[in-house]
N, C-alpha and C positions, 0 to 999 in steps of 0.2 A: 579566541575569536571575538571580533568586535562588530557591532551593527553600525552601518553607515547611516548617520542621522543627517538631518537638514532638509529644508524644503526644496532647495535646488542643489543638485550634486552632479558634477561632471567627472566621469572616469576617463582617463587617457591612457592609450597605449597598451590595452589588454589584448589577449587572444580571446576568441569566442568559440565555444563548443556547444552547439544547440541540439545535438542528437539527430540532425537532419542530414549531415554530411560526414563523410569519413575523414575529412581534413579540417584543420583549424583555419579560421579567419584570423589574421594577425593585424596589429596596428588599429584596433577597434576602439572607438570612443563612444561612450554612452551618456546621454543627458537625461536626468530625472528631475521632474518638476512636480512637487506636491504628490508624490507617490505614483506618478505615471511616467512611462518612458516616452519622451518627446523627441528624442534624436538618437540615431544609431548609425555611426559612420565608420567606414573602413578607409584609412588614409586621411587626407585633409578634411578638416571640419571647421565650422564657424567658430568665432571667438567665444570664450566662456561668457555666459550672461553675468551681468553685474551681481555681485554678492554670492555667486556660486561657490560651493565648496569643491575644490579641485583635488582629485585623488590620482596620484601617479600609480597606475595599475600595470606598469611595464613588467613583464615577466610572469604575470598572473593570468589565469584563464577564467573568463566569465562563463558561468553555468546557470541556466534558468533555475528558478525555484523548483525544488523537486517535489514529487508527488509520491507519498507512501500509499500504495493501492491496497494494502492489507495491514491494518493496524487495529489495536485494541487500547484506546487511550486511557482507560480507567484501571488498567492492570499493569503490574510492575515487570512481569517476565521473570527470567532466571530459571534455574533448574527445577523449581517447584511452582511453575506458572499455573498449573491447574488448581492447586490448593489456594493460591492467592485470590482466585475468583470468589472465594467465600469470606474474604476479609470484610470488616464492617464498611458500610457505605462511606462514612466520613474518611476512612483511610484511603479507599479507592479514589474518591474525588480529590483528595490531596495529592495522591500519586499522579492523577491526570494533570493537575496544574504543573507539576514538575515535568511530566512528559511533554506537555505542550511547549514549555520553555526550552527543553532540550532539543525538540524538533526544529524550532525556529533558529536556534543557535547553530544547528547543523545544516541550515539551508533548506529544510523540508517545510514547505509552505502550504501544502494541500494534503489531505488525507481522507481515506475511506475508513471509517470505524466500522468494522464488520462483525460486531457482536460485543455485548456487554451484559453483565448481570442485571436482572430486573429487580428493582427495589422500590420502596415507597417514595413518592415524589411529592414534596410539599406544595408544589405549584398546582398540581392537579387534584390532590387529595386521594389519588389512587396509586397504582404501581406503574412504572415505566422504566425502560432501559436507561442506565446511567449515561450511555452514549448520546441519547437524545437530549438529556439535561445539559450535557457539555456543549453540544452543538448550539443549543439555544443561548447558553450563557456566554459563549465565545463569539457569537455573531458580531461583526464590526470591530473586533479587537485586533489591533495590528501586531500584538505580541503573541498571538496564538495562531495555529494553522486554520485554514478554512476547512470545514468538515462536511462530508456527506456521511450520514450515519444510518446504520442498520439498527434494528431493535435488538432483541435477544435471540440467540441461536434457536432455531426450530429443529428438533431432532426426534428421531424415533425413540421411544422409551427404551432405556438401557444403553443407548449409544454413548452418552456422556454421564458423568457423575450426577446423581439425583440432586436437583435443586439448582444446578448451574444453568440449564437450558429450559426452554419451553418444550415439554415432552408431549409427543403425539403417539397415542397407542395404535391408531389405525390410519392408513392413508386417506381414508374418507374425511378425517378430521383436519387434514393439512391445510385446506383452504381457509377454514374458520380461524385457525391459529394465525395464518398470515394476515387475515383481515384485522385482527386485533393489533398487530404490529403497524399496519398501515393506518388504522384509526389513531394510533398513538403519534403519527406524524413521521414514521420512518421513511427515509429517502430510498432505502433498499431493504429487501428481505434477505436475511442470511439463513440459508437452508443447509442442513447437515446431511450429506448424501453418503456418509459412512454409517452403517447400521450396527446393531449389536451382533449380528451374524456377519462375520468377516467376508463370507462368500456370497451374500445375498444383498441386493440393493434394498434400502429401507422403504423406498417409495417407487411407484411405477412412473414411466414417462408421461402417461396420461394424467396422473395426479399432479405431477410437477408442472405439466403444461397448463393445467387449469390455474395454478398459482401464478405462473408467468403472465397469463392473459389478464388476471385480476390486477397484478402489480402494474403492468404496462398501461392498463386502462386508467390507472390512478396516478400516472406520471412517475412511478417508482421502477426500480430495477431489482433483479434477483441475482444474488451472489451465492454460488453453490460450492460448499466445501466438498472436495472429492480427493481423498487420499488414495482410494482404491479405484481400479480401472472401471468396475461396473458403475460407480457413481458418476464418473466422467461421461460414460456412454449415455446414461439416463439423462444427465443434465444437458448434454448436447442435443439429444433427440427432442428434449422438451423446449429447447431454445432459450436456456438461461443466458443472462448477459455475461456472466463470467464463471469460469471454473477456477476455484481457489486451490492452490497447491498443485494438483494434477500430477501426483508423484508416480502414477503407473499408466501413463498414456501409451497407446499403441498407434499404428498408422491409421487404423479405422477410426479410432476416437478422435485423433487429430483432424482427419478429413471431415468428420461430422461437425467438429467445432468450427472449422473454416467455413463450411457450408451454411452453418447457422449464424455466423458472425459473432461467435462466442469468444471472448478474450480469455487467454490464460494468464492468471496472476501467479507468477512464480514466487516461491519462498525458499529458494535453495539455501540461503544463509542459515535457516533454522537447522538444517541437517549438518552444516559445517559447525554450528555452535554445539550441537549434540556431541560431535566428535571431540570437542575440547572438554566436555563434561566427563568423558571417560577417564580423564586424568586429573580433573580439578574438583570433582564432586564425590560425595559418598552416597548418592542416590542409586538404589539398586538397579533401576532400568538402564543406567549408564555404566555400571561398574561390574556387571556380570562377565563371565569368561568369554561369552560370545557377543557382547554388546557392541564392541567396536566394529567387528566384522559385519554384524547385522546392519548397523547404521551406514557403514560404507557401501554395502550392497544397495541399500535404499537410496543413497545419494546417487550412485551410478544409474539406477533406474530413473530417478527424477531428472537427471541431466539428459538422459536419452529422450525422455518425454519432451523436454524443452526443445531439443534438436528436431524431433519429429514435428512438433507444433510449428516451429519456425519454418521448416521446410514446406509444410502444408499451407503456409500463408496465414496462420493464426496470429493475430496481434498479441504480443507479449508485453504485459505490464509487470512491474516489480513491486513486491511488498516485503516488509521486514517481518510481519506477524508479531511485532513486539507486543508484550503484554499477554496476548492469548497464546503466544509461543515463547521461545526462550530468549530472543533478542531483546535489546533495550531500545528506547525511543530515538536515540541519535545514531543508530547503526544501519541505516538504509544503504549506505555505501557498500556494505558487505554484499548486498545483493548484486550490485554491478560487477564486483569482482567474481562472484559465483556464476553469473551468466556468461561472462567472458571465458571462464574456465570450462563451462559447459559447451562452448563453441560458438556463441553469438559474437559477431563483430563488435568491437568496443562502442562504436557510435550507436548501434542498436541496443546495447545494454544501457547506454545513457538515455536513449529514447524511452526505454521501458520505465525509467525513473523520472521522466519528465513528461513530454507531450503525449505519449501513449497513455499514461495515467490520466492526463487531462481529458483525453478522448473518452476513457472509461467513466470518468466523473460526469461527462456531459458538459464540461466547462471549457469553452474555447480559449480562455485565457490561461488556464492552468498548465504549468510546465513549459511555457513559451515566453520568449523575450522578444517582443515586437513593439514597434512604435504604436502608441495608443493603448497598450496593455499595462497591467500592473507592474511596477518596478520591484519584482522579487527575484533575487539572484544571489549567487555566491561568487566570490573570488577565491580560487583554489591555487595551490602551488603545484604545477605540473600539467601534463596533457592527458585528460581523461580518455582521449581517443587512442592512446598507446599505453596508458598506465591508469587503469580504473581505480587503483588504490589512492590516487591523488584526491579523490572525492572525500577522503578522510581529512585531507590537509586544508581545511577551510581557514582562510585568512579574514575575510570580511563577508558580511551578509547584509541583505536588506529585504 
């Protein structure tokens, strides 16, 4: 993969897939001047400006810069992703730099970092999530993604390994924990709605609703992890901005999400990656006699949840869950394939990785390729509207 450099660049003869239409636009030319799209034509176009770098893009497809709506920049992922969250801060920050480079090279230009370990921060003299340090350090860098960052996961005591999350023993303490994250400068609060008791939600809808009101009053959003059905129900009733994963949705939960304007952030690729671990790893949770069947059943339920959400009119954005899950930073394309397999039309799977993610970020430029907007895009070999796997086949990016 190569980045297209130059102050003035003209691409000629490409196809365009923008996630808005189920058909390609062909014979498209794109003019970039100093990082901004200044021309987008189908068919005839004006002559190239003097000094422009001209790229013959015939046979390739233009795709807007992608948005990873569920990422963990400071963690490496893989089959031991949870344990890696306890690695030294210096190692996690080094991993984040590698991840940022991988993302840009794969055409992923925006991301929501939805949770990172809380560690000492030299800039403040206290503790702060590594995700917030990265967001601040990468601001204005063309070689790194634009970030919206949560602080550290907020979870009921016992839901996650001790020391990884901010632990809340009682629902009454939830709002105070969220305020600490917001005071730290978090763009969103990451709430963990799976509890230590598999059959009981860790917080009530009223408790979560109070958190949502506080976050919204301060210009922030709430992202709620919900692998279990009861968590999705509580989150939708409380009006959270997004349900992350949503592996056990039913029609009622999907309808409540639609009514609340809650986005589903799908991470189906995680479950597909787990299936590969049943044959490639030696980790007990993946190699037991019933592991493959159990993961397969969970994947089927998650795919049904995506179909139900889509049918109910819920906006679906896509995330890799890299770092905090098993995927890697340059593997967001796997989610497009997974969404199509689950039943979404290919152009809506592409929308989930582009402008739908931009809507969730609250950034009208993210995941879009329009005149006057930032010139972030990929050229891929193939048609993502019939073959989502072509999103892996990146030729050029900017």
